[in-house]
N, C-alpha and C positions, 0 to 999 in steps of 0.2 A: 362815660364821664372822663373828660380830659383834665388831668390835674397838673398844676404848676406849684412849685415850692419857691417862695421868695424869702431870702434871709436879709435882715437889716441889722447892722452893727450899732454899737452904742452911740457913735457920733451922728447916726441917722435919726435916732429917736430921742435925742437929748432935750429938745425944746419943742414947743407947739408949732413953731414955724417949720422946723425940720420934719416933724411928724406929718405936717400937711403935705410935704413932698412924698413921704412914704405912702400915705393914703392915696395919693394920686396914682402911684404905680400899682397899688393893690386894686383900686377901682378900675384902672385901665385893663387889667387882666380879667376882671369880672365881666366887663363889657365885651371882651373878646370871646365870652362863652366858656371860660376856664373855671374849674373849681380851684379855689386858692387856699393854700396852706402857707401861713406866714410864720417864720421863726425870728425871734427878736433877742437881742442881747440886752444887758443892763444899760440903763440910760447914762450917757456921758462917760467921762474919764475920771481918773483919780482926782479927788477933791469935790466932784459933783456929789450931791446928797446920796444917790442910790447906786453909784458906780461900784463895781466889785471891789476895787482897791480901797474905796472909802469904807465899805462894810468890813473888810479885813482889818483895817486900822482901828475899828471900834474895839477889837479884842486883842490886838497885838501887844505882847509884853516881852521883856527881855528873856524871861524863862520859858517862852513858848506859849504858856497860857492854855488856850482852848485846844481840845483834841481836834484832829483832822476830821473826824466824823461830825462833830458839832460845827466845825468851820464850814463844811459842805452845806449843812442845813442853813447857816447864815448866808453864805454866798449865793445860794439858790434864790434868795429873796429878791435880788435885783432884777432878774429876768421875769419873775412873777409879776412884779410891779409894772414892768414894761408891757407885758401881755394884757393886763387888765386895762391900762390906760389906752393902748392902741385899740383894743376891742370896743371900749367905750366911745372912742373917737369915731369909729366906723358906725357904731349904733346911732350916734347923734346925727349922722349924715343919712340915716335911713337904710343902712346896709346891715343885715343881721350878721352878727359875729359872736364867737364864743372864745373865751380864754381858757387854755389848758396848761397845767404844769407838765413837766416831763413825764411824771408818773401817770397823769390822766391821759397823756398822749400814747401811753403804752410802751415807753422807752425803758427797757430792762437792761441793767448793767451788772458788771461784777462788783465786788465790794472794795476795790482799790480806791479809797477815798482820796479826792484831790486830783486824780487822773484816771477815772474809771473808763472802762471800755464797754461799748454797747454789745450785748450778747444777742439780743433780738428786739424786734419791735412788733407789738400787737396793735395793729392800726384800726381795730374795729370801731373804737370811739370816734376817731377822726373821720373814718368813712361814713359813719352814721350821721355825723354833723354835716358833712359835705352833701350827702344825699338829701338832707333836709334844707339845703340851700344856704347854709351858713358859711361864712368865711372863718376858718379855724386859725387862731393865733396860738402858737406853741412857744413856751418858754425854752429858749436854747440853753446849752451848756450844762444840762442836768438830766438825770434819770432816776431810777429807783432799783434797788436790788430785789431779788425774788422775795426777800424777807421784809421788804417795805422800807428799807433805809434809803434816805435821799443821798444821792451822789452827784458830784460834778465831774465834767469830762476833761478838765485841764484847759490851759489857755488855747484859744481858738476853738473851744468846744461848741460854740453856736454854729460854726461852719460844719462841724462834724454832725451835729443834730440835723441840719438841713440836708446834707448829703444822704444820711442814713434814712431819713424820711422819704427823700426822693426815690431811693431804691425800694423801700418797703411799699410805697404807694404807686410804683411804676410811673413816676411823673414824666411828663413830656420834657421838662427841663427844670433844673434848679438854678435860680437866679440869685447870685450873691451880690448884694448892693453894698458899696463902700463909698469913700470920699474921693476916689480917683476914677478915671474913666475906663479902667480895664487893666489888664496885665501889660506892663510897659517894658520896653527893651532895656531899660536901666532905671535906677532911681532918678527921677527928674530933679531932685535937689542937688544931685551931683552932675548929671548930664542934661544940660538945658535942651538939647535936641532929641532927647529920648521921645519915642513915639509909642502910641498904643497899638498893640498887636491885634489883628482881627481874629486870628485863630491860632491856638497852640494845642499840642497833644497833652494828654493826661501826664505822661512821663516827663515831658519838658517842664510843665508848670509845677509838678511835684518836686522836681530837682531844683528849680528856681526858688521854691518856697523853703526847701531844706537848706539852701545855700544863702539865705538871707532876705529874699524878696518876701514881703509880708502881706501880699494881697489876699491870699487864701491859705488855709491851713493844709499841709500835705496829707494829713490823715483823712480829711474830707475828700481830697482828690482820689486817694487810693480806694475809698469806699465807693465813690461814684464810678470809678474805672472798672470795678469788679462786675457791675451790672450794666456798664456802658450807658449810664444816664448822663446826658449832656449837662455841662455846667456853663453858666455865663456870668462873667464878672462885669458889673455895670456900676455906674455912678448914680447915687440917690438924687443928686442935685442937678442932673442934666439929662438930656434925651439922647446922649451919645450911644451908639449901638453896642459898645462894650467889646469884650473878648470872649469868643466861644472856645471852650475847652472840650476837646472831643478827639476821637480817633476815626480812621476811615471805616466804612461799613464792613470791610473784610476782617476787621479786628487788628489789622496791621497798622503801621504808622504811615500816614499820608504825608509825603514831602512836597511842599508847594514851591515850584520854581527852583532856584538854585540856592536857597537859603541854607547856609551851613550852620550858622550860629543864630539862635533865636533871641537870646538876651544875655546880659551881663549882670551877675549878682555879686554881693559882697557881704562879708561878716567881719566886724571889728572885734576888738577885745580878745585876741588870740595870743597864746603863749607857745613858745617852742621849747621842747625838752629833749635833751640828749642823755642817754643812760649808758654807762660803761660798766664792765665787770672784769674782774681778774680772770674769770673763766669764760670759755667760749659760750655764747648764747645758745648754741645748738646742742650743748651737753648739760647734763645735770639739772635740767628743768629750770634753767636760769630765766629764759624768756617767759615761761609760764608764771614764774614767781612775780615778774614785773606786772604782767597784765592781770593776773588774778588779784593781786593786792590792790590795784587801782579799781578793778571792777567791784570788789567788795566794799570799796568806799564810794561807789556810785559815781565815779569820775569818768566822764565820756571823753574818748580819745578820737583823734582824726589824723589824716595824713601820716599814717603809720608806715615806717620803713624799718625792716629788721635785717641786719647782717650778722655774721658771727661775732664781730667786734663791737657793734653799736646798734642801739635801738633809738630811733628818732620818732617823735610824734608831736602833734599839737593838741592843745586843750584850752578850755576857757580860762582866761586870766584869773578870775576870782577864785579858782580852785588850785592855783599854782603852788602856793605856800604849803597847802595840805599834801599835795602830790609829792613835792620835794621831801617833805618830812617823812612820808611813808617809805619812799625809795631809799633815802639815806639811812633810815633805820634798819633797812634790810641789808645794808652793806654795799650798796651800789654807789658809784661815782656819778653825780648828776650835774649837768650844766643846764641852766634854764634862763630864759629871757622872755619877758613880756613885751608888749608893744608891737605885735604883728597883726596882720589882717589877711583874710583869705578872699581872693578875687577869682571868680569863676566864669567861664564861658560855657553856656548851655545851648545845646541844639541837637535834635535827633538827626539832622542832616550831616553831622560830622562823621557818623559811623562809616568806616571804610574809605574815607576821603583822606588821601595823603597830604601832608604839608600843613595841617591845622596847627600843630604844635609849633612849627617853624614860624608861622604867621603871628602866633601869640608872643613868642620870644622876640620876634622882630619889632612888634608894637611896643613891648615893654623896654627893649633896648633903646629904641628911638626916644622913648619918654624918660630914659635914664632911671628906670625902676629895677633894682636888683631883685632876682628871684632866689628864695631860700629853700623852697621845697616845691614839688609838684605832685599831683595825682590825677588820674583820669579814669573814665568809664566810657561806655558806648555813647553817652550823651553829654559828658561833662569833662572839661579840663580845668583844674584849679591850681592856682599859684599862691604860695605864701610870700607876702611882701611886708615891708615895714608899714606900720599904721600911718605914718606921715606921708607915705607914697600911695596910699589906698585910692584916694580920689583921682589922682593923676593916672593910676593904673586902670581904673574903671573907664575913665574918659578915653584913654588910648585904645583899649580893647573895643570900646563902642565905635570909635572912628574906624577901626580896622575891619570890623565885621558887619556893621549894620547900616 
């Protein structure tokens, strides 16, 4: 039995007309002789009756109101509604289908409500239904603890559900359907000439997702990569071939042609912080005091640079006031500035290639975009720029490399 997992987001299942497109992809896979498992998100977006944000707003109060445990129970309802409606739609067309909650699908998680991690999947119920000739529709974004408590997997959780099921079922491929035609070289709203990539590596697309591209959740990519299950990002509303996410059969990275940079990603809403101390940061545990205090407040840091005299980092703008208050309360001198963005060039082909940073600086100098910080890895070079320069920086780097 050859199994395929297909995941459809909220925009794909929001209306009867859109669900008709979804059903077309599902039936197409059935006609190819594949056993089909479908993972669905809640219908629509904020404001739509059964969207996750709409359900959250039912109980949102200034004092916090509902517990995270109870909120998970409420949030899981949106996906359950989608599964039942899609299963009914297929049944009405003469295709046997069964709707399963995350618990019924055997998705076991830890008890970190709101952002649970999948511990294991017991696929017996899914496999039994597939063997009986049914299409299995699974509610994404949710699971259950060993004690029977309903949990949710955090934003992007339906992607995670699909990838984990793909691994557990040894699927031929996991298809992630969205409203774009695949992974693109840049955000098409910023770069009009951005194009769809035919193939990227797991690591490249995971980096792009972490750095701002929102086509697929990085946790899903990491899960699929562990068992080398191919992912394919496709458009619900077209027959475009989409983007294959995969590595070479040897397990290494296959570089196609002379492509150094695969794509350009960006994140807005970034603040820069500079911390100074009367003491050397290499003595007396001063640097530890900085990082531990922010970690205890669950403030995520990026672009970190440490010297004996200065610690510089970036962070989300919305937590800036809190971070400054914490650090000044510890006696540090703090300079802070909101209004930045991080622009990143991503590509497995840059590893070991000289001159990539020079080309990035050349492109940004030509576009008159000042650089305030940089960081790099084997597959990424990121630059901190002013928010008002972000779009110009993305366009300049895209022209330089793609």
